[in-house]
C-alpha positions in Angstrom: -131.3 154.4 72.7 -130.8 150.8 71.4 -130.5 149.7 68.0 -133.8 148.0 67.8 -135.4 151.5 69.5 -133.8 153.4 66.7 -134.9 151.0 63.9 -138.5 151.1 65.3 -138.7 154.8 65.5 -137.5 154.5 61.7 -139.4 152.2 60.5 -142.9 152.9 62.0 -145.3 156.1 61.0 -146.2 158.3 64.2 -150.1 158.2 63.9 -149.7 154.2 64.5 -146.6 153.5 67.0 -146.2 156.9 68.4 -142.1 156.8 67.4 -142.4 160.0 64.9 -142.8 160.0 61.2 -141.6 156.8 59.1 -138.1 156.7 57.5 -136.9 155.4 54.3 -133.4 155.3 55.2 -132.5 155.7 51.3 -128.6 154.8 52.0 -129.6 151.2 53.4 -131.4 150.8 49.8 -128.4 148.4 48.7 -128.6 146.3 51.4 -132.2 145.8 51.0 -131.7 144.5 47.5 -128.9 142.2 48.9 -131.6 141.0 51.4 -134.2 140.8 48.5 -132.1 138.4 46.4 -131.2 136.4 49.2 -134.7 136.1 50.2 -135.9 135.0 46.9 -132.7 132.5 46.2 -133.8 130.5 49.7 -137.2 130.2 48.5 -136.1 128.8 45.2 -133.5 126.0 46.1 -136.1 124.4 48.8 -138.3 122.1 47.4 -139.0 119.9 50.2 -141.5 116.4 50.0 -144.7 116.3 51.8 -145.4 114.9 54.7 -148.4 112.6 55.5 -150.4 115.0 57.3 -151.5 118.9 57.3 -148.8 121.6 58.1 -150.1 124.6 59.0 -147.7 127.6 59.4 -148.6 130.6 61.2 -145.7 133.3 60.6 -145.8 137.0 59.6 -143.6 139.0 57.1 -142.4 141.6 59.7 -139.9 141.3 62.3 -140.5 141.2 66.0 -144.0 140.2 67.8 -147.4 140.5 66.0 -149.1 137.5 68.2 -148.4 134.4 65.8 -148.3 132.5 69.5 -151.4 133.0 70.9 -152.9 131.9 67.6 -150.8 128.9 67.7 -152.1 127.8 71.5 -155.7 128.4 70.5 -156.1 126.6 67.3 -154.1 123.9 68.8 -156.6 123.8 71.6 -159.4 123.9 69.0 -158.0 121.1 67.2 -157.9 118.8 70.2 -161.5 119.7 71.2 -162.2 118.0 68.0 -160.6 114.9 69.0 -157.2 115.8 66.7 -153.6 115.2 67.9 -152.1 118.5 67.1 -148.5 118.9 67.6 -146.2 122.0 67.5 -143.1 122.8 66.2 -140.6 125.6 66.6 -137.4 127.1 65.7 -136.6 127.4 69.6 -135.3 131.3 69.5 -133.0 131.5 72.4 -132.1 128.4 73.3 -129.2 125.7 72.5 -130.4 122.4 73.2 -127.6 119.4 73.6 -129.2 117.7 70.7 -132.1 118.3 68.1 -134.7 117.8 67.4 -135.3 118.8 71.3 -139.1 117.4 72.7 -140.3 120.3 75.2 -141.1 119.2 78.8 -142.5 120.9 81.8 -139.1 120.5 83.3 -137.0 122.0 80.3 -135.7 125.3 80.7 -135.7 128.1 78.7 -132.1 128.3 77.9 -132.5 124.8 76.0 -135.7 125.3 74.4 -136.2 128.8 73.9 -138.8 131.1 75.4 -142.0 130.4 73.1 -142.1 126.8 72.8 -142.1 126.1 76.7 -144.3 129.0 77.0 -146.7 126.9 74.1 -146.1 123.6 76.1 -147.3 125.4 79.8 -150.3 126.7 78.1 -151.5 124.2 75.7 -150.0 120.6 77.3 -149.7 119.7 73.8 -146.2 118.4 72.2 -143.7 120.8 71.3 -140.8 119.8 69.3 -137.9 122.1 68.7 -135.2 122.4 65.6 -133.5 125.1 63.6 -134.7 122.4 61.0 -138.2 122.4 61.5 -138.9 119.7 58.9 -137.0 117.2 61.2 -138.9 118.6 64.6 -142.4 117.9 62.6 -141.1 114.5 61.8 -140.5 113.8 65.2 -143.6 114.6 66.5 -145.6 112.5 63.9 -143.2 109.7 64.8 -143.0 109.6 68.7 -146.4 111.4 69.5 -148.3 110.3 66.8 -149.3 113.5 65.7 -152.1 113.9 62.9 -151.8 118.0 62.4 -148.6 120.3 62.7 -148.9 124.0 63.7 -145.6 125.7 63.0 -145.4 128.7 65.1 -143.4 131.2 62.5 -141.4 129.6 60.2 -143.6 131.1 57.1 -139.8 132.3 55.6 -138.3 128.5 56.3 -139.3 127.1 53.3 -137.5 123.9 53.5 -140.5 123.3 55.5 -143.4 121.6 53.4 -146.9 123.4 54.3 -150.9 122.7 53.2 -151.6 125.8 54.8 -150.1 129.3 55.5 -151.4 131.9 58.0 -149.9 135.5 58.1 -150.6 137.6 61.1 -150.1 141.4 60.6 -150.3 143.8 64.2 -153.1 146.0 63.4 -151.3 149.1 64.6 -147.8 148.9 63.2 -148.7 147.0 59.8 -145.9 146.9 57.1 -144.2 149.8 58.8 -142.4 151.7 55.7 -142.9 148.9 53.2 -139.1 148.3 53.0 -137.3 145.0 53.2 -134.6 144.6 55.8 -132.7 146.4 56.8 -134.1 149.3 55.2 -137.9 148.3 57.0 -139.4 145.6 58.8 -140.2 143.4 56.1 -138.8 140.0 55.9 -140.6 139.5 52.6 -142.3 142.0 50.1 -145.7 142.9 50.9 -146.7 140.8 47.7 -146.2 137.9 49.7 -149.5 138.1 51.2 -151.4 137.6 48.3 -149.7 133.8 48.1 -151.0 132.9 51.9 -154.1 131.3 52.2 -155.1 133.7 55.2 -154.4 136.7 56.5 -155.3 137.8 60.3 -155.0 141.4 61.7 -153.8 141.5 65.5 -156.6 144.3 66.7 -159.1 146.7 64.5 -156.6 147.8 61.9 -155.2 151.1 61.6 -155.9 153.8 58.5 -152.3 152.8 57.5 -152.7 149.4 57.9 -155.6 149.3 55.4 -154.4 151.3 53.0 -151.4 148.8 52.9 -153.2 145.7 52.7 -156.9 146.0 53.4 -157.7 143.9 50.2 -155.9 141.0 51.2 -157.1 141.0 55.3 -159.4 138.1 55.9 -160.0 138.1 59.4 -159.6 140.4 62.4 -158.3 138.4 65.7 -158.1 139.7 69.4 -155.9 139.3 72.0 -157.9 139.2 75.0 -156.7 138.8 78.9 -157.8 135.4 80.3 -156.2 133.8 83.0 -153.5 134.4 86.2 -150.3 132.0 86.4 -147.9 132.0 89.1 -145.0 129.8 89.5 -143.5 128.0 92.5 -140.8 125.3 91.8 -141.9 122.9 89.5 -145.9 123.7 90.1 -148.1 126.5 87.9 -150.9 127.8 89.7 -153.5 129.1 87.5 -156.3 131.3 88.8 -159.4 133.2 86.8 -159.3 136.9 85.6 -161.1 137.8 88.5 -158.8 136.5 90.8 -155.8 137.7 90.2 -153.8 141.2 91.9 -155.5 143.3 93.1 -156.2 146.6 91.0 -153.7 149.6 91.4 -150.3 150.6 91.0 -148.0 147.6 89.0 -144.8 147.2 87.5 -145.3 145.7 84.1 -142.6 143.9 82.6 -142.7 142.7 79.0 -139.4 141.6 76.7 -142.2 140.9 73.7 -141.8 142.5 69.9 -144.8 145.0 70.9 -144.3 145.7 74.3 -146.7 148.5 74.4 -149.7 146.3 73.4 -149.5 144.3 77.0 -148.9 147.4 78.7 -152.3 148.6 77.4 -153.8 145.8 78.1 -153.2 146.3 81.6 -154.5 149.7 81.7 -157.3 148.5 80.1 -158.0 146.1 83.1 -157.5 148.8 85.6 -153.9 148.7 86.7 -151.4 152.0 86.8 -148.4 150.7 84.8 -145.0 151.6 85.7 -143.5 150.2 82.6 -140.4 147.9 82.2 -139.7 147.0 78.8 -136.9 144.9 77.5 -135.7 143.5 74.2 -137.6 140.9 72.9 -136.5 137.0 74.4 -134.5 139.1 76.4 -133.0 136.9 79.4 -134.0 137.9 82.9 -131.6 137.9 85.9 -132.9 138.0 89.4 -131.7 141.4 90.2 -133.1 143.1 87.3 -136.7 142.2 89.1 -136.0 143.1 92.7 -138.1 146.1 93.1 -139.8 147.0 96.1 -140.8 143.5 97.0 -144.4 144.7 97.6 -146.0 146.1 94.3 -147.3 143.9 92.3 -145.2 142.4 89.2 -147.0 141.4 86.1 -145.4 140.0 82.9 -146.5 138.2 80.0 -146.2 134.3 79.9 -143.6 134.5 77.7 -141.2 136.2 79.9 -142.7 134.3 83.2 -141.2 131.1 82.3 -138.0 132.5 82.2 -138.2 133.6 85.5 -139.4 130.3 87.1 -136.0 129.7 89.0 -136.5 132.8 91.1 -140.3 133.5 91.1 -141.9 135.5 93.9 -145.3 135.4 95.4 -146.0 138.9 94.1 -145.2 138.1 90.4 -148.4 137.1 88.5 -148.1 136.0 84.8 -151.0 137.4 82.2 -152.3 134.7 79.9 -153.8 136.3 76.6 -156.1 134.1 74.6 -156.7 134.8 70.6 -160.1 135.6 69.8 -161.3 134.7 66.4 -164.4 134.2 64.0 -166.3 131.2 63.4 -165.4 131.8 59.7 -161.8 131.4 60.5 -162.2 128.0 62.2 -164.6 126.8 59.4 -161.7 127.5 57.0 -159.2 125.1 59.1 -162.3 122.7 59.0 -162.2 122.8 55.2 -158.8 122.6 55.0 -158.5 119.4 57.0 -161.2 117.9 55.5 -160.1 118.4 51.6 -156.5 117.4 53.2 -158.2 114.0 54.0 -159.9 113.2 50.8 -156.9 113.9 48.6 
């Protein structure tokens, strides 16, 4: 069992994650206290100057994936359809560019850009700028692309970035885990941070434990719905409708994301018999790892697929999931943009 698997087993309760009863790891309490003070200090020392355009941060207060990136993609599409010029910024986790800010293109390699920024650019066609200093990335998008709205994929705890609106996403099954800060629990900030953000969104129907943890603070529920398929051939991406994907039946499900079980469950709901292949989040694949039987379809997330373009095979498929939210969520976004404009 890897350290990541062991921590998940300790952090999350059995009813929601299947990992066994949550542990409160009392021996890690001193380290949790150090992390708490460090988090508070980082927040207090950063007072960035406002930017001339709205900055919407989509983040979370737990480690691991909760569905932030599909929400950023869908929000970017929505803004573009209404005449805005949105741009996306990211830290570019897993990438090492030769310079920053780094402008992501369709030819970018994930080892330079990071997997999620490249995925966002391929899914939306929007300008994506990467930098460990997100403020620099935002300024570059405004200067180089004329963006009038900035979307930050993650970065809720990156207090060097000025923001006009904060959206926090919570996993509907795993929630806040055992409620403790790192490393004793999965939290990057205390649960009370949810009362300070502008909107709290739950990915999936919230479980009883999630409702008991933060029910009164939840604004909207989001669903990630399979929407289309992608296949890669050198520098070209083929996009197909959901009904034109691989034949139903056995498949190898490949996922290197924060919560791979959610992806495997989505494939089963579509009618596939899934042979699960879960890897650590942001795992860099080699061709040898995916040399299976050469016949059975291999279905992976978009985030994983962009890391396999160099050795893509014809029976491999990437499934894109689209975030679905109620109209009231978008009304809130529209109201924010209007109020920013009139301020």
